[in-house]
C-alpha positions in Angstrom: 111.4 -79.2 53.3 112.3 -82.3 54.9 114.7 -85.2 54.6 115.9 -88.0 56.5 119.4 -89.4 57.5 119.8 -92.1 54.8 121.8 -95.3 55.2 125.6 -94.6 54.7 126.4 -97.0 52.0 130.0 -97.1 52.2 132.9 -94.8 53.7 134.5 -92.7 51.4 137.8 -93.5 49.3 140.7 -93.8 51.8 142.9 -91.6 49.5 140.6 -88.7 49.5 141.9 -87.3 52.7 145.3 -87.4 51.1 144.3 -85.2 48.4 143.8 -81.8 47.8 140.7 -82.1 46.4 138.6 -84.5 48.7 135.7 -86.8 47.8 132.7 -85.3 49.7 130.7 -88.2 51.7 127.2 -89.1 49.9 125.9 -87.8 52.7 127.7 -84.4 52.6 124.8 -82.6 50.7 122.5 -82.8 53.8 124.9 -79.9 55.2 123.8 -77.8 52.2 120.8 -76.0 51.0 118.6 -78.5 48.6 116.3 -76.7 46.6 113.1 -78.5 45.0 113.0 -80.9 47.5 109.3 -82.1 48.4 107.8 -81.3 51.6 107.4 -85.1 52.7 104.5 -85.3 55.4 105.7 -88.6 57.1 109.5 -88.6 57.7 108.8 -92.3 59.0 107.3 -93.6 55.5 110.4 -91.6 54.3 112.9 -93.3 55.9 111.4 -96.5 55.4 111.3 -95.8 51.9 115.2 -94.8 52.0 116.0 -97.7 54.0 114.6 -100.3 51.2 116.3 -98.4 48.4 119.6 -98.7 50.4 119.3 -102.6 50.4 118.1 -102.8 46.9 120.4 -104.4 44.1 121.9 -101.1 42.1 119.8 -100.2 38.6 123.0 -100.1 36.6 126.7 -101.2 37.1 129.4 -99.0 37.7 131.6 -100.7 34.4 128.7 -99.1 32.5 129.3 -95.9 33.8 132.5 -96.0 33.2 131.6 -97.2 29.5 129.7 -94.0 29.2 132.5 -91.8 30.5 134.7 -93.4 28.3 132.3 -92.7 25.1 131.8 -89.2 26.0 135.4 -88.9 26.4 135.4 -89.3 22.6 132.8 -86.5 22.5 134.8 -84.1 24.1 137.6 -84.9 21.9 135.8 -84.4 18.8 135.8 -87.9 17.9 131.9 -88.7 18.4 128.5 -87.0 19.0 126.4 -87.3 21.7 122.3 -87.6 20.9 120.3 -87.8 24.5 116.6 -87.6 24.4 113.5 -88.9 25.9 110.3 -87.8 27.9 110.0 -84.6 29.7 108.5 -86.5 32.6 107.9 -90.3 32.7 104.8 -91.5 34.1 104.5 -94.7 36.1 101.5 -95.7 34.2 104.0 -95.6 30.7 106.4 -98.1 31.3 104.9 -100.6 28.8 106.7 -102.5 26.1 105.2 -100.4 23.5 106.4 -97.2 25.0 109.6 -98.3 25.8 110.3 -99.8 22.5 109.1 -96.4 20.7 111.6 -94.1 22.6 114.3 -96.8 21.8 113.4 -96.6 17.8 113.3 -92.8 17.4 116.5 -92.6 19.5 118.0 -95.4 17.1 116.5 -93.8 14.1 117.9 -90.5 14.4 121.3 -91.8 15.7 121.5 -93.6 12.4 121.1 -90.4 10.3 123.6 -88.4 12.7 126.1 -91.2 12.3 125.9 -91.5 8.6 126.2 -87.2 8.0 128.7 -86.4 10.9 131.0 -89.7 10.2 131.6 -90.6 13.6 130.1 -92.6 16.1 126.9 -91.3 18.2 126.6 -91.8 21.7 123.0 -92.6 22.6 121.8 -91.7 26.0 118.0 -91.8 26.8 116.0 -89.7 29.3 114.8 -92.8 30.6 114.4 -95.1 33.7 114.4 -92.1 36.1 112.9 -89.0 34.9 110.1 -88.9 37.3 110.9 -85.8 39.4 110.3 -82.1 37.9 111.4 -79.0 39.6 108.7 -76.5 39.6 108.5 -72.6 39.6 106.2 -72.6 42.1 105.6 -75.0 45.0 101.8 -74.8 44.9 99.2 -74.3 42.2 95.7 -72.8 42.7 92.6 -73.5 40.8 89.0 -72.1 41.5 90.3 -70.9 44.7 91.7 -73.9 45.7 95.4 -74.3 46.6 97.2 -77.6 46.5 100.8 -78.6 46.2 102.4 -78.5 42.7 102.8 -81.6 40.4 106.4 -82.5 41.0 106.4 -85.8 39.0 105.6 -89.4 39.6 108.2 -90.0 42.0 106.6 -87.4 44.4 102.8 -87.0 44.0 100.0 -87.4 41.2 98.9 -85.3 38.6 95.2 -85.0 39.2 94.3 -82.0 41.3 93.0 -83.5 44.4 94.4 -83.4 48.0 95.1 -86.9 47.9 97.0 -86.9 44.8 98.9 -83.9 45.4 100.0 -84.9 48.9 103.9 -86.0 48.5 104.0 -89.9 49.1 107.5 -91.2 49.8 106.4 -94.7 48.5 106.2 -93.6 45.3 110.1 -93.7 45.4 110.2 -97.2 45.7 107.4 -97.6 42.8 109.9 -95.6 40.8 112.7 -97.9 41.6 110.8 -100.9 40.4 109.5 -99.1 37.2 113.1 -97.8 36.4 114.2 -101.7 36.8 111.5 -102.9 34.7 112.4 -100.3 31.7 116.2 -101.0 32.1 115.3 -104.7 31.6 113.3 -103.8 28.6 115.8 -101.7 27.2 118.6 -104.1 27.4 116.3 -106.7 25.9 115.4 -104.9 22.9 118.9 -103.4 22.1 120.6 -106.9 22.7 117.8 -109.0 20.9 118.3 -107.8 17.1 115.9 -104.9 17.7 118.7 -102.2 17.1 120.3 -103.9 14.1 121.3 -101.2 11.8 119.3 -102.7 8.6 116.5 -102.8 10.5 116.5 -99.3 11.7 117.3 -98.1 8.3 114.2 -99.5 7.1 112.1 -97.5 9.5 113.8 -94.5 8.4 113.1 -95.4 4.7 109.6 -95.8 5.6 109.5 -92.0 7.2 111.0 -90.7 4.1 108.2 -92.0 2.0 105.7 -90.9 4.1 106.7 -87.8 4.9 106.0 -84.5 3.5 109.3 -83.5 3.5 110.5 -87.0 2.0 111.7 -85.7 -0.9 114.2 -83.3 1.0 115.6 -86.3 2.8 115.7 -88.8 0.0 119.0 -88.2 -1.0 120.4 -88.7 2.1 118.5 -91.9 2.5 119.9 -93.1 -0.6 123.5 -92.5 0.4 123.1 -94.4 3.8 121.4 -97.4 1.6 124.5 -97.8 -0.5 126.6 -97.4 2.7 125.1 -100.5 4.1 124.9 -102.3 0.7 128.7 -101.9 0.9 129.0 -103.3 4.4 127.0 -106.4 3.8 128.9 -106.8 0.3 132.2 -106.7 2.5 130.8 -109.4 4.8 130.5 -107.2 7.8 127.8 -107.2 10.2 125.3 -104.5 10.5 124.7 -105.2 14.5 127.4 -104.6 17.0 128.0 -103.7 20.5 128.6 -100.2 19.7 125.9 -99.5 17.5 123.3 -101.2 19.8 124.7 -99.2 22.8 122.2 -97.3 24.8 122.6 -95.6 28.1 120.0 -94.2 30.7 120.2 -90.8 32.5 117.7 -88.5 34.3 117.9 -85.1 36.5 119.3 -86.0 39.8 116.8 -83.8 41.6 115.4 -85.8 44.5 118.5 -86.0 46.7 117.1 -88.9 49.2 116.5 -91.3 46.5 119.8 -90.5 44.8 121.7 -90.8 47.5 120.1 -94.1 49.0 121.4 -95.5 45.5 124.7 -94.8 45.9 127.1 -97.7 46.2 131.2 -98.4 46.2 132.9 -100.3 43.6 134.5 -103.0 45.2 137.1 -103.1 42.6 138.0 -99.6 42.4 136.7 -98.0 45.5 134.8 -95.6 43.5 131.4 -94.2 44.7 128.5 -94.4 42.0 124.9 -93.0 41.9 123.7 -96.3 40.6 120.1 -94.8 39.9 121.5 -94.2 36.3 124.5 -94.3 34.2 124.5 -90.4 34.0 122.9 -87.8 36.0 122.4 -84.2 35.2 122.0 -80.9 37.6 119.3 -78.7 36.2 119.5 -75.0 35.9 117.3 -74.3 39.0 119.6 -76.5 41.0 123.1 -75.8 40.0 124.1 -73.0 42.3 128.0 -73.8 43.7 127.0 -73.9 47.4 123.9 -76.2 47.0 123.4 -79.5 47.8 122.8 -80.8 44.2 126.5 -80.0 43.2 127.9 -81.2 46.5 126.3 -84.7 46.0 127.3 -84.7 42.3 131.0 -84.2 43.3 131.3 -87.1 45.3 130.0 -89.8 42.4 132.0 -91.0 39.8 129.2 -91.1 37.0 129.3 -88.4 34.0 127.5 -85.5 34.7 125.8 -82.8 33.1 124.9 -79.2 33.8 122.3 -77.2 32.4 123.0 -73.6 31.5 120.2 -70.9 30.7 120.5 -67.8 29.5 122.0 -66.3 32.7 124.8 -68.3 33.0 127.9 -66.5 34.0 131.7 -67.2 32.8 132.2 -67.1 37.0 129.4 -70.1 37.4 130.8 -72.1 34.5 134.5 -71.9 36.0 133.2 -72.9 39.3 131.1 -75.8 38.0 134.5 -77.0 36.4 136.4 -76.9 39.6 134.1 -78.3 41.8 132.9 -81.2 39.4 135.7 -81.9 37.0 138.8 -80.3 39.0 141.4 -82.8 36.9 139.9 -82.2 33.5 138.6 -85.5 32.6 137.3 -85.5 29.2 133.8 -87.0 29.2 133.1 -86.3 32.9 131.5 -83.3 32.4 128.7 -82.2 29.9 127.4 -78.5 29.7 123.8 -78.7 28.1 123.1 -75.1 27.0 119.4 -74.1 27.1 119.5 -70.3 25.9 116.4 -70.1 23.6 116.8 -69.0 19.9 117.1 -65.8 20.5 120.0 -65.5 23.0 121.9 -68.7 22.0 124.3 -66.8 19.4 124.9 -64.1 21.9 125.3 -65.8 25.2 126.8 -69.2 24.3 130.3 -68.0 22.8 131.7 -66.5 26.3 130.9 -69.6 27.9 132.6 -71.6 25.5 135.9 -69.6 25.3 135.9 -69.4 29.1 135.8 -73.2 29.5 138.5 -73.7 26.5 140.6 -71.3 28.4 140.8 -73.4 31.3 142.0 -76.4 29.5 138.8 -78.4 30.1 137.3 -81.0 27.6 133.8 -81.1 28.0 130.9 -82.1 26.1 128.7 -79.2 24.7 125.3 -80.4 24.3 122.2 -78.1 23.0 118.6 -78.4 24.6 116.7 -76.5 22.3 113.5 -77.0 24.2 113.3 -75.2 27.3 114.3 -71.9 26.0 111.4 -72.2 23.2 108.4 -72.9 25.4 105.4 -70.7 24.8 101.6 -70.9 25.8 99.0 -71.4 22.9 95.7 -69.6 22.8 94.1 -72.9 23.8 96.2 -73.0 27.3 98.5 -75.8 26.1 102.4 -75.3 26.8 103.7 -75.9 23.2 107.1 -75.2 21.2 107.7 -74.2 17.5 109.7 -77.0 15.7 111.3 -73.7 13.6 112.3 -72.2 17.0 113.8 -75.4 18.2 115.7 -75.8 14.9 116.8 -72.3 15.0 118.3 -72.7 18.5 120.3 -76.1 17.5 121.3 -74.3 14.0 122.6 -71.3 16.6 124.3 -73.5 18.7 126.4 -75.2 15.8 127.0 -72.0 14.1 128.5 -70.5 17.5 131.0 -73.7 17.7 132.0 -73.6 13.9 133.1 -69.7 14.4 135.1 -70.7 17.6 136.5 -73.9 16.1 135.2 -75.8 19.0 133.4 -79.1 18.6 129.3 -79.2 18.9 129.0 -82.3 21.0 125.4 -82.8 20.5 122.0 -82.3 21.3 119.6 -83.0 24.5 115.8 -83.1 23.3 112.4 -84.3 24.7 110.8 -86.6 22.6 108.5 -89.4 22.2 108.3 -92.2 20.1 104.2 -91.5 20.0 102.5 -89.5 17.4 101.5 -86.7 20.1 100.4 -83.0 19.1 102.2 -81.2 21.6 104.9 -79.1 19.6 103.8 -77.3 16.3 105.2 -77.5 13.1 107.7 -79.9 11.3 106.8 -81.9 8.5 103.6 -83.3 10.1 102.1 -79.8 9.9 100.9 -79.5 13.3 99.1 -76.2 14.0 97.5 -74.7 17.3 94.2 -76.2 16.8 95.8 -79.7 16.6 97.1 -79.2 20.2 94.1 -80.8 22.0 94.2 -84.0 19.6 96.9 -86.1 21.5 98.4 -83.5 24.1 99.7 -86.3 26.2 102.5 -85.1 28.3 102.7 -85.1 32.1 104.5 -81.8 31.9 106.1 -80.0 28.8 105.9 -80.6 25.4 107.8 -83.2 23.1 108.8 -83.5 19.7 106.7 -86.5 18.3 108.5 -89.3 16.3 107.9 -87.6 12.7 109.3 -84.0 14.1 112.4 -86.0 15.6 113.4 -87.6 12.3 112.8 -84.0 11.0 115.4 -82.4 13.4 117.8 -85.4 12.8 117.7 -85.1 8.9 118.2 -81.5 9.6 121.2 -81.8 11.9 122.5 -84.3 9.2 122.4 -81.7 6.5 124.3 -79.5 8.5 127.2 -82.1 9.2 127.0 -83.0 5.6 127.7 -79.2 4.5 130.2 -79.2 7.0 132.2 -81.8 5.5 131.8 -80.6 1.7 133.0 -77.3 3.4 135.9 -78.6 4.9 136.8 -81.7 2.6 136.3 -85.1 3.8 139.4 -85.5 6.0 141.7 -88.5 5.5 140.8 -91.1 8.1 143.2 -90.8 11.3 145.3 -93.5 13.1 143.1 -94.4 16.1 143.9 -93.1 19.3 144.1 -94.7 22.6 140.6 -94.4 24.6 140.0 -92.1 27.4 139.7 -95.0 29.9 142.9 -96.5 28.7 145.0 -93.7 30.2 143.2 -93.1 33.5 141.9 -96.8 34.5 141.8 -95.3 38.1 139.9 -92.5 37.5 138.3 -90.8 40.8 136.3 -87.4 41.2 138.8 -84.9 42.9 141.0 -87.8 43.2 144.1 -88.3 40.9 145.2 -85.5 38.5 145.3 -86.5 35.1 147.0 -85.0 32.0 145.0 -83.1 29.7 144.8 -84.5 26.1 145.3 -82.3 22.9 143.5 -82.8 19.7 
């Protein structure tokens, strides 16, 4: 594993040395073991790319990251729900207007259904504009006696099984930056140009219900949303507001040369942000407390996520809290449970209780994809919709039993009608997998399956509201940002907020 010394963007905040939890330098990760990094064959080429990225404009803005932190603070406090979804692995060839529009549309459709059913805002975060690298279980792949480096995503090498394609190429990082910029421009144009208007989104949902084999099951909820939108229009209110059209970008912070080169210091606050995306997460394979990824993440002010598999221990969670959210700021940290349908009800409760005992206000999200992957007789990696739904159901049941807030879901999906996951109302079976199996890595829910999942989660929320009785409207509370305008990771202790 080789890395280079990146250009230092800015010195650490001057207050860090006076605090018991100093913010690490943006380059401090280089002193730690960095898992899942490519073996770049040309250090000079990597240095040239890193220097380019260090001088390039940021892909997102610090105030946008703060806005997402505020929104996730509402999720952590039980006043909103998180919907995070998108490609398993983006590809450089898929950055088209149709592809980006499809992903945005399915997120908006799912959010509209969940907003009505849950009765709270839905924070929409895409796995988009940066999800170009993937961790691998093995560094190499062997076919017919030939061994080559594993495909690590388009940010590193190509999918084709040739020496040329599989050789890590640092110039791909430059292309990823450019592709991410184009994707973000498309997202902003679509979300602010009327494409995300609730009336339009609900018409798409109506089309889904009318065409779905399970349409009759979902028709009642769709009718209720119809009535709610009619009431809004009758009151003279609009169905397109900044909150309903707001979509943020996230990806796994895997390639640390790329991420650290895009760290910038906000001139107004003095805080450092990783401006490759609004939210970054650390994967299950790279979340060790003494590793480079946790060290890097501790030094930036973005909202952060951490994936937790079935082997995650209470001590792991406590250590991550202390390292990444020492001042227990609502929304700073999202724990994404990826336990598998068979283990979520057994393994998750102890972790949730440990976090609550620490007084932390994290977002709990469910990734029902990675713990439910199997190989079909055809050799395709796939997932069963019923397994995905069962893990989400188990996640919701755990939080209901504990009296904690099930913050949301984190799913791999696409707006295309692919045939990668089995089941759902479209009835995909194993023999169908080869028809449109287009993923560069792991199988994704197609548009219909994504909507099936949204309606089924919405049914759970609706049943919960009936079980508990519809609560009376509460007086609005100040936003998280209003009482910590100068938030900086590991700098200034903040008061905890009670529900």
